[in-house]
C-alpha positions in Angstrom: 74.2 139.3 11.2 76.0 136.2 11.4 79.2 135.8 9.7 79.7 133.4 6.8 83.1 132.6 5.9 83.6 131.4 2.3 86.7 130.1 0.0 87.1 128.8 -3.8 90.0 128.0 -5.6 90.0 129.9 -8.9 91.9 129.1 -12.3 92.6 126.3 -14.1 95.2 124.3 -11.5 92.4 124.2 -8.6 94.8 122.6 -6.5 96.8 123.6 -3.5 99.1 125.8 -5.3 96.4 127.7 -7.1 95.0 131.3 -6.3 92.2 131.7 -3.9 89.5 133.9 -2.9 88.6 133.9 0.6 85.7 136.1 2.0 83.6 136.8 5.2 79.9 138.0 4.1 81.0 138.4 0.9 84.2 141.0 1.8 87.7 140.2 1.6 89.0 138.2 4.4 92.0 140.4 6.1 95.3 138.2 5.7 97.3 138.9 8.6 100.7 137.7 7.6 102.2 135.5 10.1 103.5 132.3 8.0 102.7 132.7 4.9 103.4 135.9 2.8 102.0 134.4 -0.5 98.5 134.2 1.2 95.8 132.1 2.0 95.4 128.2 1.5 93.6 125.0 3.0 93.5 121.7 2.5 96.6 120.5 3.9 99.1 121.5 7.1 101.4 124.1 5.9 102.0 128.0 6.3 98.8 129.2 4.1 96.5 127.2 6.0 98.0 128.1 9.4 97.4 132.3 8.3 93.4 131.3 7.1 92.8 129.9 10.3 94.8 132.9 12.0 92.5 135.2 9.8 89.3 133.6 10.6 89.7 133.1 14.3 90.7 136.8 14.7 87.8 138.1 13.0 85.5 135.8 14.8 87.2 136.7 17.8 87.5 140.5 17.2 91.3 140.2 18.2 94.2 138.1 17.6 93.9 134.6 18.6 96.2 132.4 20.9 98.6 130.6 18.1 97.8 127.3 19.6 94.0 127.4 19.2 94.6 128.6 15.7 97.0 126.0 14.7 94.2 123.4 16.5 91.7 125.0 14.1 93.9 124.6 11.0 94.6 121.0 11.9 90.7 120.0 12.7 88.9 122.2 10.3 91.2 124.3 7.6 93.4 121.1 6.5 90.4 119.3 5.5 88.6 121.8 3.4 88.2 120.9 -0.6 88.6 123.4 -3.3 85.4 125.2 -2.1 84.0 125.5 1.7 81.9 127.8 4.0 81.8 127.9 7.4 79.2 129.6 9.6 79.8 131.7 12.6 77.8 129.2 15.0 79.9 126.2 13.4 83.2 127.8 14.8 81.7 128.8 18.0 80.5 125.5 18.3 84.2 124.3 17.6 85.3 126.6 20.0 83.6 125.8 23.0 84.0 121.8 22.8 88.0 122.4 22.4 87.6 124.5 25.1 85.7 122.0 27.3 87.5 119.0 26.1 90.6 120.6 27.0 92.5 120.4 23.4 92.2 124.6 23.2 94.3 126.1 26.5 93.2 129.3 25.5 90.3 130.3 27.7 89.3 133.6 26.3 85.7 133.4 24.7 84.5 134.9 21.8 83.4 138.6 22.0 79.9 138.1 21.4 80.0 135.1 24.2 82.1 137.7 26.6 79.8 140.5 26.2 76.7 137.6 26.8 78.5 136.5 29.9 79.0 140.1 31.6 75.5 141.0 30.4 74.4 137.8 32.4 76.7 138.4 35.5 75.6 142.0 35.7 72.0 140.3 35.9 72.4 138.0 38.6 71.8 139.0 42.7 74.8 139.4 44.7 
């Protein structure tokens, strides 16, 4: 099943400092505390958006993302989100591939699913 990530600001304030709920396929997204001990945020370039970018890519890749890659994802995607957002797995995959090809992302690791497909393809190729 493809993953769908969603976020919503809750409470009266509904600004960048409000409480948030972030899920992947309806389950709470794990927060790997790197920059923001107070949790996720989005819509600007700060520590909460940095941790959100790291968490989304970590879940997507199945392993800890390269820090520079996560900060590029934060700058390109997370910092532009409003009060509510949704991003699907294929959108992250497209962003990842485009940024590797363009050279913006130096991390050449492929998402887990793509690595598995690449390994299967190589095994099928004649030697």
